[in-house]
TIGULUM-210663 format. One record per residue (C-alpha): residue number from 1; residue in three letters; x, y, z. Coordinates in nm, 4 decimals. Each point is the difference from the previous one (the first is absolute). Example, Ala and Ser with C-alpha at 12.3 -4.5 7.8 and 13.67 -1.06 7.14 Angstrom:
BEGIN
1 | ala | 1.2300 | -0.4500 | 0.7800
2 | ser | 0.1370 | 0.3440 | -0.0660
end
This chain:
BEGIN
1 | met | 16.0321 | 2.9831 | -6.0268
2 | leu | 0.1227 | -0.2141 | 0.2895
3 | val | 0.3096 | -0.2212 | -0.0105
4 | thr | 0.1665 | -0.2077 | 0.2688
5 | tyr | 0.3408 | 0.0860 | 0.1404
6 | lys | 0.1359 | -0.3277 | -0.1383
7 | glu | -0.1324 | 0.0744 | -0.3489
8 | leu | 0.1395 | 0.3537 | -0.0010
9 | lys | 0.3448 | -0.1026 | 0.1201
10 | ser | 0.0133 | -0.2900 | -0.2471
11 | thr | -0.0851 | 0.2374 | -0.2859
12 | phe | 0.2780 | 0.2407 | 0.0993
13 | leu | 0.2430 | -0.2898 | 0.0342
14 | gln | -0.0720 | -0.1431 | -0.3448
15 | ile | 0.0355 | 0.3392 | -0.1692
16 | leu | 0.3287 | 0.0759 | 0.1748
17 | gln | 0.1444 | -0.3398 | -0.0897
18 | lys | -0.0924 | 0.0661 | -0.3640
19 | asn | 0.1904 | 0.3274 | 0.0248
20 | gln | 0.3332 | -0.1594 | 0.0935
21 | phe | -0.0224 | 0.0323 | 0.3795
22 | thr | 0.1812 | -0.2712 | 0.1927
23 | glu | -0.2153 | -0.2323 | 0.2071
24 | asn | 0.0971 | 0.1692 | 0.3276
25 | asp | -0.0405 | 0.3553 | -0.1310
26 | ala | -0.3357 | -0.0838 | -0.1588
27 | glu | -0.1210 | -0.1558 | 0.3264
28 | leu | 0.1017 | 0.3030 | 0.2063
29 | cys | -0.1415 | 0.2610 | -0.2403
30 | ser | -0.3277 | -0.1873 | -0.0476
31 | thr | -0.0376 | -0.0259 | 0.3788
32 | ile | 0.0602 | 0.3725 | 0.0541
33 | phe | -0.2453 | 0.0975 | -0.2764
34 | ala | -0.2640 | -0.2474 | 0.1234
35 | asp | 0.0412 | 0.1003 | 0.3660
36 | ser | -0.0311 | 0.3703 | -0.0866
37 | thr | -0.3220 | -0.0654 | -0.1908
38 | leu | -0.1345 | -0.2272 | 0.2730
39 | asp | 0.0512 | 0.2820 | 0.2506
40 | gly | -0.1959 | 0.2413 | -0.2196
41 | tyr | 0.2935 | 0.1887 | -0.1550
42 | his | -0.1041 | -0.0676 | -0.3588
43 | ser | 0.1616 | 0.3251 | -0.1131
44 | his | 0.3408 | -0.1487 | 0.0800
45 | gly | -0.0974 | -0.3615 | -0.0558
46 | val | -0.2002 | -0.1471 | -0.2855
47 | asn | -0.0688 | 0.3400 | -0.1598
48 | arg | 0.3741 | 0.0714 | -0.0291
49 | phe | 0.1156 | -0.3431 | -0.1203
50 | ala | -0.0088 | 0.0671 | -0.3753
51 | glu | 0.1929 | 0.3257 | 0.0466
52 | phe | 0.2597 | -0.1862 | 0.2085
53 | leu | 0.0549 | -0.2467 | -0.2841
54 | lys | 0.0195 | 0.2778 | -0.2575
55 | thr | 0.2902 | 0.1743 | 0.1758
56 | ile | 0.1917 | -0.3284 | -0.0209
57 | asn | -0.0912 | -0.0845 | -0.3587
58 | asp | 0.0832 | 0.3562 | -0.1081
59 | gly | 0.3491 | -0.0409 | 0.1474
60 | phe | -0.0205 | 0.2613 | 0.2755
61 | val | 0.0083 | -0.2603 | 0.2784
62 | gln | 0.2678 | -0.2696 | -0.0183
63 | leu | -0.1377 | -0.3427 | 0.0862
64 | asn | 0.3295 | -0.1717 | 0.0811
65 | ala | 0.1659 | 0.2821 | 0.1972
66 | lys | 0.1900 | -0.1053 | 0.3135
67 | pro | 0.0469 | 0.2295 | 0.3034
68 | glu | 0.3555 | 0.1223 | 0.0601
69 | lys | 0.1149 | 0.1223 | 0.3407
70 | leu | 0.1610 | 0.3440 | -0.0194
71 | leu | 0.0541 | 0.0940 | 0.3643
72 | ser | -0.0118 | -0.1591 | 0.3453
73 | leu | 0.0143 | 0.2096 | 0.3188
74 | gly | -0.0895 | -0.2073 | 0.3062
75 | asn | -0.3783 | -0.0431 | -0.0077
76 | phe | -0.0327 | 0.1896 | -0.3287
77 | glu | 0.0400 | -0.1286 | -0.3557
78 | arg | -0.0360 | 0.1617 | -0.3414
79 | trp | -0.0779 | -0.2087 | -0.3083
80 | asp | -0.0319 | 0.0617 | -0.3740
81 | val | -0.2865 | -0.2195 | -0.1216
82 | gly | 0.0711 | 0.0607 | -0.3682
83 | met | -0.3461 | 0.1097 | -0.1197
84 | gly | -0.1477 | -0.3372 | 0.0986
85 | pro | -0.3736 | -0.0581 | 0.0695
86 | gly | -0.1072 | 0.2159 | 0.2932
87 | leu | -0.1860 | -0.2757 | 0.1839
88 | leu | 0.3049 | -0.2267 | 0.0010
89 | asn | 0.2320 | 0.2851 | 0.0988
90 | ala | -0.2192 | 0.1124 | 0.2888
91 | his | -0.0531 | -0.3530 | 0.1313
92 | phe | 0.3754 | -0.0634 | -0.0160
93 | ala | 0.0851 | 0.3265 | 0.1774
94 | met | -0.2565 | -0.0518 | 0.2765
95 | asn | 0.1243 | -0.3567 | 0.0510
96 | arg | 0.3541 | 0.1351 | 0.0327
97 | ala | -0.1160 | 0.2609 | 0.2548
98 | ile | -0.1827 | -0.2754 | 0.1924
99 | ser | 0.3143 | -0.2154 | 0.0068
100 | met | 0.2099 | 0.2864 | 0.1364
101 | ala | -0.2678 | 0.0802 | 0.2588
102 | lys | -0.0032 | -0.3619 | 0.1185
103 | glu | 0.3788 | 0.0129 | 0.0373
104 | his | 0.0550 | 0.3529 | 0.1319
105 | gly | -0.3420 | 0.1156 | 0.1233
106 | met | -0.0511 | 0.2315 | -0.2970
107 | gly | 0.0940 | 0.0276 | -0.3665
108 | cys | -0.0324 | 0.2538 | -0.2786
109 | val | 0.0302 | -0.0676 | -0.3734
110 | ala | -0.0075 | 0.2696 | -0.2680
111 | ile | -0.0247 | -0.0902 | -0.3679
112 | gln | 0.0528 | 0.1955 | -0.3201
113 | asn | -0.1136 | -0.0713 | -0.3582
114 | ser | -0.3229 | -0.1764 | 0.0962
115 | ser | -0.3454 | 0.0210 | -0.1574
116 | his | -0.3598 | 0.0260 | 0.1246
117 | trp | -0.0485 | -0.2323 | 0.2967
118 | met | -0.3807 | -0.0123 | -0.0520
119 | arg | -0.1688 | -0.0110 | 0.3463
120 | gly | 0.2564 | 0.1293 | 0.2472
121 | gly | -0.1984 | -0.1508 | 0.2854
122 | ser | 0.1038 | -0.3459 | -0.1216
123 | tyr | 0.3438 | 0.0568 | 0.1499
124 | gly | -0.1418 | 0.1309 | 0.3253
125 | trp | -0.1967 | -0.3239 | 0.0359
126 | gln | 0.3172 | -0.1893 | -0.0932
127 | ala | 0.1892 | 0.1618 | 0.2889
128 | ala | -0.2828 | -0.0477 | 0.2491
129 | asn | -0.0392 | -0.3663 | -0.0992
130 | ala | 0.3669 | -0.0403 | 0.0946
131 | gly | -0.0624 | 0.1552 | 0.3421
132 | cys | 0.1553 | 0.3337 | -0.0930
133 | ile | -0.1092 | 0.3611 | 0.0183
134 | gly | 0.0440 | 0.1109 | -0.3594
135 | ile | 0.0314 | 0.3380 | -0.1677
136 | cys | 0.0496 | 0.0521 | -0.3716
137 | phe | -0.0409 | 0.2816 | -0.2484
138 | thr | 0.0644 | 0.0787 | -0.3645
139 | asn | 0.0110 | 0.2993 | -0.2287
140 | thr | -0.1914 | 0.0262 | -0.3266
141 | glu | -0.0042 | 0.2036 | -0.3175
142 | pro | -0.1153 | 0.3634 | 0.0430
143 | asn | -0.3768 | -0.0480 | 0.0233
144 | met | -0.1142 | 0.2426 | 0.2717
145 | pro | 0.0356 | 0.3760 | 0.0403
146 | ser | 0.1631 | 0.1114 | 0.3220
147 | trp | -0.2232 | 0.2261 | 0.2063
148 | gly | -0.0442 | 0.3298 | -0.1819
149 | ala | 0.1208 | -0.1327 | -0.3379
150 | val | -0.2069 | -0.0582 | -0.3126
151 | glu | 0.2209 | -0.2555 | -0.1742
152 | ala | 0.1239 | -0.3364 | 0.1261
153 | asn | 0.3341 | 0.0552 | 0.1726
154 | thr | 0.0008 | -0.2787 | 0.2602
155 | gly | -0.1293 | -0.3576 | 0.0281
156 | asn | -0.2812 | -0.1617 | 0.1942
157 | asn | 0.2838 | -0.1969 | 0.1650
158 | pro | -0.1606 | -0.2897 | 0.1958
159 | leu | 0.0837 | -0.0729 | 0.3631
160 | ile | -0.0679 | -0.3333 | 0.1737
161 | ile | 0.0229 | -0.0732 | 0.3744
162 | ala | -0.0822 | -0.3459 | 0.1366
163 | val | -0.0202 | -0.1427 | 0.3531
164 | pro | -0.0395 | -0.3745 | 0.0660
165 | asn | -0.3148 | -0.1048 | 0.1868
166 | asp | -0.1247 | -0.3506 | 0.0721
167 | asp | -0.3590 | 0.1112 | -0.0654
168 | gly | 0.0873 | 0.1492 | -0.3393
169 | his | 0.2897 | 0.2275 | -0.0811
170 | ile | -0.0349 | 0.3773 | 0.0180
171 | val | 0.1101 | 0.1398 | -0.3364
172 | leu | -0.0122 | 0.3562 | -0.1287
173 | asp | 0.0350 | 0.0252 | -0.3798
174 | met | -0.0391 | 0.3526 | -0.1292
175 | ser | 0.1112 | 0.2195 | -0.2839
176 | met | 0.0653 | 0.3688 | 0.0495
177 | ser | -0.2994 | 0.0852 | -0.2193
178 | gln | -0.3519 | -0.0246 | 0.1404
179 | phe | -0.0705 | -0.2684 | -0.2608
180 | ser | 0.2638 | -0.1954 | -0.1922
181 | tyr | -0.0159 | 0.0014 | -0.3790
182 | gly | -0.0888 | -0.3681 | 0.0115
183 | lys | -0.3010 | 0.0835 | 0.2154
184 | leu | -0.0996 | 0.2824 | -0.2357
185 | trp | 0.0120 | -0.2398 | -0.2975
186 | lys | -0.2054 | -0.2573 | 0.1913
187 | phe | -0.2740 | 0.2507 | 0.0861
188 | asp | -0.0022 | 0.1272 | -0.3591
189 | met | -0.0210 | -0.3559 | -0.1378
190 | glu | -0.2994 | -0.0653 | 0.2249
191 | gly | -0.1667 | 0.3283 | -0.0991
192 | lys | 0.0060 | 0.1304 | 0.3569
193 | asp | 0.0931 | 0.3329 | 0.1561
194 | leu | 0.2455 | 0.0138 | 0.2885
195 | pro | -0.1508 | 0.0110 | 0.3526
196 | phe | 0.1974 | 0.3214 | 0.0684
197 | pro | 0.1669 | 0.2580 | -0.2269
198 | gly | 0.3278 | -0.1490 | -0.1222
199 | gly | 0.1534 | 0.2723 | -0.2144
200 | phe | -0.0538 | 0.2937 | -0.2317
201 | asn | -0.1627 | 0.0246 | -0.3433
202 | lys | 0.1222 | 0.2155 | -0.2888
203 | asn | -0.1791 | 0.3025 | 0.1483
204 | gly | 0.1953 | -0.0329 | 0.3239
205 | asp | -0.3033 | -0.1157 | 0.1981
206 | leu | -0.0003 | -0.2932 | 0.2431
207 | thr | -0.1832 | -0.2953 | -0.1525
208 | ser | -0.1123 | -0.3533 | 0.0834
209 | ile | -0.0035 | -0.1077 | -0.3670
210 | pro | 0.3038 | -0.2275 | -0.0437
211 | lys | 0.0395 | 0.0502 | -0.3766
212 | glu | 0.0330 | 0.3776 | 0.0421
213 | ile | 0.2797 | -0.0484 | 0.2558
214 | val | 0.1919 | -0.2479 | -0.2146
215 | glu | -0.0153 | 0.2425 | -0.2928
216 | thr | 0.1525 | 0.2891 | 0.1986
217 | lys | 0.2410 | -0.2113 | 0.2126
218 | arg | -0.1003 | 0.2303 | 0.2837
219 | val | -0.0694 | -0.2574 | 0.2690
220 | leu | -0.0606 | 0.1402 | 0.3473
221 | pro | 0.2844 | -0.0586 | 0.2489
222 | thr | -0.1099 | -0.1892 | 0.3113
223 | gly | -0.0398 | 0.2590 | 0.2729
224 | tyr | 0.0558 | 0.2820 | -0.2499
225 | trp | 0.3403 | 0.1609 | 0.0772
226 | lys | 0.0865 | -0.2747 | 0.2509
227 | gly | -0.0228 | -0.2788 | -0.2584
228 | ser | 0.1915 | 0.2180 | -0.2427
229 | gly | 0.2798 | 0.0526 | 0.2511
230 | leu | 0.0140 | -0.3677 | 0.0940
231 | ser | 0.0191 | -0.0966 | -0.3677
232 | ile | 0.3029 | 0.2247 | -0.0512
233 | met | 0.1703 | -0.1379 | 0.3120
234 | leu | -0.0613 | -0.3615 | -0.1064
235 | asp | 0.1549 | 0.0770 | -0.3390
236 | leu | 0.3028 | 0.1516 | 0.1727
237 | leu | 0.0406 | -0.2977 | 0.2345
238 | val | -0.0436 | -0.2713 | -0.2600
239 | thr | 0.2316 | 0.1721 | -0.2487
240 | leu | 0.2772 | 0.0674 | 0.2506
241 | leu | -0.0145 | -0.3485 | 0.1566
242 | ser | -0.0076 | -0.1815 | -0.3351
243 | ser | 0.2222 | 0.2478 | -0.1873
244 | gly | -0.2520 | -0.0555 | -0.2779
245 | arg | -0.2386 | 0.2081 | -0.2068
246 | ser | -0.2141 | 0.2709 | 0.1520
247 | thr | -0.3558 | 0.0682 | -0.1135
248 | ser | 0.1245 | 0.2706 | -0.2359
249 | lys | 0.2476 | -0.2407 | -0.1657
250 | ile | -0.2626 | -0.2757 | -0.0263
251 | gly | -0.2119 | 0.2527 | -0.1884
252 | glu | 0.2683 | 0.0123 | -0.2699
253 | met | -0.0410 | -0.3740 | -0.0725
254 | glu | -0.2242 | -0.1282 | -0.2810
255 | val | -0.2334 | -0.1682 | 0.2497
256 | glu | -0.0102 | -0.0255 | 0.3793
257 | tyr | 0.2973 | -0.2199 | 0.0842
258 | gly | 0.3455 | 0.0364 | 0.1548
259 | leu | -0.1635 | 0.0675 | 0.3390
260 | ser | 0.1707 | 0.0290 | 0.3400
261 | gln | -0.1383 | -0.1909 | 0.3013
262 | val | 0.0792 | -0.0587 | 0.3689
263 | phe | -0.0908 | -0.2909 | 0.2302
264 | ile | 0.0467 | 0.0091 | 0.3795
265 | cys | -0.0685 | -0.2776 | 0.2522
266 | phe | 0.0099 | -0.0381 | 0.3775
267 | asp | -0.0279 | -0.3472 | 0.1515
268 | ala | -0.2975 | 0.0359 | 0.2353
269 | asn | 0.1068 | -0.3069 | 0.2004
270 | gln | 0.3284 | 0.1665 | 0.0971
271 | leu | -0.1628 | 0.3327 | 0.0885
272 | asn | -0.2554 | -0.1453 | 0.2429
273 | asp | -0.1137 | -0.3406 | 0.1189
274 | ser | -0.3274 | -0.1114 | -0.1577
275 | thr | -0.2094 | 0.0822 | 0.3074
276 | thr | 0.1313 | 0.3561 | 0.0156
277 | his | -0.0312 | 0.0475 | -0.3770
278 | asp | -0.3638 | -0.1139 | 0.0032
279 | ala | -0.0893 | 0.2090 | 0.3058
280 | leu | 0.1520 | 0.3211 | -0.1383
281 | met | -0.1557 | -0.0463 | -0.3411
282 | his | -0.3450 | -0.1079 | 0.1171
283 | asn | -0.0203 | 0.2936 | 0.2401
284 | ile | 0.0383 | 0.2393 | -0.2942
285 | ile | -0.2402 | -0.1851 | -0.2298
286 | gln | -0.2662 | -0.0418 | 0.2651
287 | phe | 0.0248 | 0.3678 | 0.0892
288 | val | -0.0493 | 0.0914 | -0.3674
289 | lys | -0.2952 | -0.2385 | -0.0374
290 | ser | -0.1671 | 0.1208 | 0.3223
291 | ala | -0.0859 | 0.3418 | -0.1482
292 | lys | -0.3649 | 0.0735 | -0.0703
293 | pro | -0.0694 | -0.0355 | -0.3764
294 | ile | -0.1687 | 0.2745 | -0.2020
295 | gln | -0.2739 | -0.2433 | -0.0998
296 | glu | -0.1303 | -0.2239 | 0.2771
297 | gly | 0.0950 | -0.3623 | -0.0603
298 | asp | 0.2935 | 0.0783 | -0.2324
299 | asp | 0.3451 | -0.1401 | 0.0696
300 | ile | 0.3062 | 0.2138 | 0.0641
301 | his | 0.2684 | -0.1139 | -0.2421
302 | tyr | 0.3773 | -0.0090 | 0.0272
303 | pro | 0.2650 | -0.0714 | -0.2677
304 | gly | -0.0467 | -0.3509 | -0.1358
305 | ser | -0.3358 | -0.0757 | 0.1631
306 | gln | -0.1994 | 0.0558 | -0.3192
307 | thr | 0.2536 | -0.2024 | -0.1997
308 | leu | -0.0559 | -0.2995 | 0.2286
309 | lys | -0.3776 | 0.0274 | -0.0465
310 | arg | 0.0284 | 0.0199 | -0.3790
311 | arg | 0.2389 | -0.2955 | -0.0033
312 | ala | -0.2381 | -0.2185 | 0.2008
313 | gln | -0.2986 | 0.1050 | -0.2133
314 | ser | 0.1807 | -0.0687 | -0.3287
315 | leu | 0.1179 | -0.3428 | 0.1170
316 | lys | -0.3574 | -0.0843 | 0.0961
317 | asp | -0.1959 | 0.1449 | -0.2942
318 | gly | 0.2599 | 0.0378 | -0.2765
319 | ile | 0.1985 | 0.2959 | -0.1332
320 | glu | -0.1783 | 0.2617 | -0.2082
321 | val | 0.1836 | 0.0682 | -0.3277
322 | asn | -0.1071 | 0.2468 | -0.2670
323 | asp | -0.1283 | -0.1867 | -0.3090
324 | lys | 0.2242 | 0.1968 | -0.2369
325 | ile | 0.3094 | -0.0678 | 0.2127
326 | trp | -0.0796 | -0.3717 | 0.0166
327 | his | -0.0447 | -0.0116 | -0.3770
328 | glu | 0.3447 | 0.1599 | -0.0424
329 | leu | 0.1490 | -0.2664 | 0.2272
330 | met | -0.1618 | -0.2757 | -0.2043
331 | leu | 0.1536 | 0.1454 | -0.3152
332 | leu | 0.3424 | 0.0123 | 0.1633
333 | gln | -0.0425 | -0.3586 | 0.1162
334 | ala | -0.0971 | -0.1176 | -0.3486
335 | ser | 0.2746 | 0.1889 | -0.1854
end
């Protein structure tokens, strides 16, 4: 079915207010969930909303937690966010990194005891909207085998890099697995196979059937051994900078929470004047787009370009939402 952005956000807002969120927190969370869905990231937007609420109602995530500063070293800060909602924690931490970048040219904030931040790209767009180059990453529960392993011993630890651009920000949002679990669940819900093999089945064979991959937890690392290595390094960085839980320690928790996350910003306006920034960036993008496509007439994409197209299309025609998911939202709204 199709719903408008306004209708979707209003539905999220009403449900959150019924679940004891403050007016400001409900407004921010409903915006992040609605924006993620608008941009086509249903797996970390509308499809994940009920699960987000459940972690709070089950007591794993603490609704009224307040961040506490643990360490300050020049342009670096470490905070304990007290198991609060991941969206609020991440937005707070990126805002703090933006503030330091505006004051000092750059800022880095590491947080411990967070929870799932939903779409990590949300915080890349947040930085770029503020005129900052943004980098952020998180660890996860053990949900991906390192290269050569059979069992899950690392996470699909997402990495986000964002660059501000007047014609639409350039934002990379990727997990260290070829397909995130949210994407696997979305394809399975829609009864579709993956466009490329995304993991291994119980026989150890590469497969494009999402259900088989979820059952084995043998998702395929992005770039094979390269994605595996990057995942391990991200876990090391985020754990050391936050002094929080590593992927292995998160795996000892009842559910996926108590995560460690890092947010880095550079103020683009202090690095280069706007003319220089635009010229350097556009030279790279135009060079990428000038390549001959495999299929004549196809566009050459770059990080964020497809997101902008989906956003414009959804604002024009409405946002597609799975009927079952919408029904679940209506039940939550009525309860």
